[in-house]
FISE-208134 format. One record per residue (C-alpha): residue number from 1; x, y, z; residue in three letters. Coordinates in nm, 3 decimals. Layout:
N
<NUM; <X; Y; Z>; "ala">
...
This chain:
158
<1; <0.676; 1.990; -5.162>; "unk">
<2; <0.956; 2.217; -5.039>; "unk">
<3; <0.777; 2.494; -5.284>; "unk">
<4; <0.421; 2.406; -5.208>; "unk">
<5; <0.499; 2.465; -4.813>; "unk">
<6; <0.680; 2.790; -4.873>; "unk">
<7; <0.426; 2.902; -5.073>; "unk">
<8; <0.158; 2.826; -4.768>; "unk">
<9; <0.349; 2.960; -4.528>; "unk">
<10; <0.403; 3.278; -4.705>; "unk">
<11; <0.019; 3.336; -4.781>; "unk">
<12; <-0.005; 3.257; -4.308>; "unk">
<13; <0.265; 3.562; -4.292>; "unk">
<14; <0.097; 3.807; -4.556>; "unk">
<15; <-0.291; 3.743; -4.430>; "unk">
<16; <-0.217; 3.681; -4.060>; "unk">
<17; <-0.488; 3.965; -3.955>; "unk">
<18; <-0.749; 3.838; -4.190>; "unk">
<19; <-0.720; 3.489; -4.072>; "unk">
<20; <-0.684; 3.589; -3.694>; "unk">
<21; <-1.039; 3.799; -3.729>; "unk">
<22; <-1.172; 3.462; -3.930>; "unk">
<23; <-1.098; 3.234; -3.678>; "unk">
<24; <-1.223; 3.492; -3.399>; "unk">
<25; <-1.584; 3.494; -3.575>; "unk">
<26; <-1.535; 3.084; -3.645>; "unk">
<27; <-1.473; 3.103; -3.251>; "unk">
<28; <-1.777; 3.354; -3.180>; "unk">
<29; <-2.033; 3.199; -3.405>; "unk">
<30; <-1.942; 2.815; -3.311>; "unk">
<31; <-1.935; 2.836; -2.907>; "unk">
<32; <-2.183; 2.570; -2.868>; "unk">
<33; <-2.047; 2.297; -3.129>; "unk">
<34; <-1.690; 2.349; -3.027>; "unk">
<35; <-1.772; 2.317; -2.662>; "unk">
<36; <-1.922; 1.970; -2.773>; "unk">
<37; <-1.653; 1.859; -2.972>; "unk">
<38; <-1.442; 1.937; -2.675>; "unk">
<39; <-1.633; 1.745; -2.405>; "unk">
<40; <-1.651; 1.427; -2.612>; "unk">
<41; <-1.281; 1.442; -2.645>; "unk">
<42; <-1.206; 1.443; -2.337>; "unk">
<43; <-1.446; 1.191; -2.282>; "unk">
<44; <-1.322; 0.968; -2.546>; "unk">
<45; <-0.978; 1.014; -2.364>; "unk">
<46; <-1.030; 1.009; -2.000>; "unk">
<47; <-0.728; 0.870; -1.903>; "unk">
<48; <-0.514; 1.003; -2.134>; "unk">
<49; <-0.633; 1.369; -1.942>; "unk">
<50; <-0.634; 1.229; -1.563>; "unk">
<51; <-0.256; 1.103; -1.603>; "unk">
<52; <-0.148; 1.472; -1.758>; "unk">
<53; <-0.355; 1.604; -1.471>; "unk">
<54; <-0.130; 1.400; -1.212>; "unk">
<55; <0.171; 1.461; -1.437>; "unk">
<56; <0.095; 1.824; -1.401>; "unk">
<57; <0.041; 1.825; -1.016>; "unk">
<58; <0.374; 1.666; -0.962>; "unk">
<59; <0.565; 1.863; -1.186>; "unk">
<60; <0.421; 2.155; -0.970>; "unk">
<61; <0.552; 2.009; -0.676>; "unk">
<62; <0.805; 1.909; -0.840>; "unk">
<63; <0.751; 1.524; -0.705>; "unk">
<64; <0.905; 1.383; -1.119>; "unk">
<65; <1.290; 1.192; -1.079>; "unk">
<66; <1.536; 1.400; -1.290>; "unk">
<67; <1.663; 1.087; -1.428>; "unk">
<68; <1.272; 1.006; -1.540>; "unk">
<69; <1.162; 1.351; -1.687>; "unk">
<70; <1.266; 1.217; -2.039>; "unk">
<71; <1.217; 0.811; -1.989>; "unk">
<72; <0.966; 0.714; -2.251>; "unk">
<73; <0.911; 0.406; -2.039>; "unk">
<74; <0.838; 0.587; -1.743>; "unk">
<75; <0.588; 0.804; -1.893>; "unk">
<76; <0.438; 0.469; -2.088>; "unk">
<77; <0.398; 0.250; -1.694>; "unk">
<78; <0.233; 0.602; -1.580>; "unk">
<79; <-0.060; 0.600; -1.837>; "unk">
<80; <-0.091; 0.215; -1.828>; "unk">
<81; <-0.103; 0.255; -1.430>; "unk">
<82; <-0.403; 0.510; -1.497>; "unk">
<83; <-0.580; 0.307; -1.756>; "unk">
<84; <-0.597; 0.027; -1.543>; "unk">
<85; <-0.767; 0.240; -1.256>; "unk">
<86; <-0.991; 0.296; -1.551>; "unk">
<87; <-1.047; -0.065; -1.616>; "unk">
<88; <-1.097; -0.131; -1.271>; "unk">
<89; <-1.407; 0.161; -1.246>; "unk">
<90; <-1.553; 0.051; -1.501>; "unk">
<91; <-1.558; -0.366; -1.438>; "unk">
<92; <-1.641; -0.301; -1.099>; "unk">
<93; <-1.872; -0.003; -1.073>; "unk">
<94; <-1.639; 0.103; -0.757>; "unk">
<95; <-1.430; 0.428; -0.785>; "unk">
<96; <-1.065; 0.357; -0.783>; "unk">
<97; <-0.779; 0.590; -0.763>; "unk">
<98; <-0.425; 0.565; -0.808>; "unk">
<99; <-0.312; 0.626; -0.486>; "unk">
<100; <0.111; 0.810; -0.437>; "unk">
<101; <0.163; 0.467; -0.194>; "unk">
<102; <0.426; 0.838; -0.071>; "unk">
<103; <0.240; 1.087; -0.069>; "unk">
<104; <0.363; 1.383; -0.284>; "unk">
<105; <0.275; 1.658; -0.009>; "unk">
<106; <0.493; 1.452; 0.244>; "unk">
<107; <0.814; 1.445; 0.003>; "unk">
<108; <0.687; 1.121; -0.208>; "unk">
<109; <0.817; 1.066; -0.582>; "unk">
<110; <0.551; 1.020; -0.844>; "unk">
<111; <0.723; 0.709; -1.006>; "unk">
<112; <0.490; 0.442; -1.131>; "unk">
<113; <0.708; 0.238; -0.848>; "unk">
<114; <0.497; 0.402; -0.660>; "unk">
<115; <0.127; 0.423; -0.748>; "unk">
<116; <-0.104; 0.174; -0.655>; "unk">
<117; <-0.462; 0.135; -0.777>; "unk">
<118; <-0.708; 0.089; -0.459>; "unk">
<119; <-1.043; 0.201; -0.405>; "unk">
<120; <-1.183; 0.563; -0.398>; "unk">
<121; <-1.258; 0.510; -0.050>; "unk">
<122; <-0.954; 0.368; 0.125>; "unk">
<123; <-0.745; 0.665; -0.050>; "unk">
<124; <-1.012; 0.883; 0.088>; "unk">
<125; <-0.975; 0.739; 0.413>; "unk">
<126; <-0.562; 0.698; 0.416>; "unk">
<127; <-0.489; 1.081; 0.352>; "unk">
<128; <-0.146; 1.183; 0.310>; "unk">
<129; <-0.053; 0.865; 0.599>; "unk">
<130; <0.233; 0.669; 0.480>; "unk">
<131; <0.390; 0.355; 0.685>; "unk">
<132; <0.748; 0.462; 0.785>; "unk">
<133; <0.863; 0.075; 0.571>; "unk">
<134; <0.670; 0.176; 0.261>; "unk">
<135; <0.844; 0.495; 0.256>; "unk">
<136; <1.195; 0.305; 0.296>; "unk">
<137; <1.102; 0.081; -0.004>; "unk">
<138; <0.975; 0.306; -0.226>; "unk">
<139; <1.335; 0.494; -0.113>; "unk">
<140; <1.554; 0.213; -0.230>; "unk">
<141; <1.370; 0.125; -0.506>; "unk">
<142; <1.409; 0.505; -0.654>; "unk">
<143; <1.740; 0.425; -0.593>; "unk">
<144; <1.760; 0.101; -0.802>; "unk">
<145; <1.580; 0.218; -1.073>; "unk">
<146; <1.825; 0.508; -1.103>; "unk">
<147; <2.144; 0.289; -1.136>; "unk">
<148; <1.975; 0.040; -1.399>; "unk">
<149; <1.916; 0.357; -1.581>; "unk">
<150; <2.252; 0.519; -1.555>; "unk">
<151; <2.352; 0.168; -1.629>; "unk">
<152; <2.119; 0.138; -1.931>; "unk">
<153; <2.281; 0.534; -2.042>; "unk">
<154; <2.624; 0.371; -2.045>; "unk">
<155; <2.514; 0.111; -2.263>; "unk">
<156; <2.353; 0.315; -2.492>; "unk">
<157; <2.642; 0.563; -2.547>; "unk">
<158; <2.884; 0.257; -2.643>; "unk">
């Protein structure tokens, strides 16, 4: 296996220019086919793409709590929230959004405990408003999550 992998690697390095030319020509000749395949993939994996866009926006605003950036459980919770939104939209025929109860634009965290699934109409009418009680509850819940996460890290080290 290692010899085969080494031969393949050497071949790719020796023929880099020719491979790039071939790829460029293929992409030029098959633009429509490639575009159709990409579109089908996006439609089949819509939830994953929506979660990725939300994560990108949150990272742009640096809204993901530092202690959760690499947490697999949190990533799974976020993905499940977006899947729930998709399922609710599909089941009811009414467009639903994943809403940040404490909006990112107001300094809220991109965290599963700050998300809710509501109808698009409700979300758009809500805008970036936040009730002080909700903001306080989210802050308190996030601090509790931070403490639980730290306890789990300590247990894992022992």
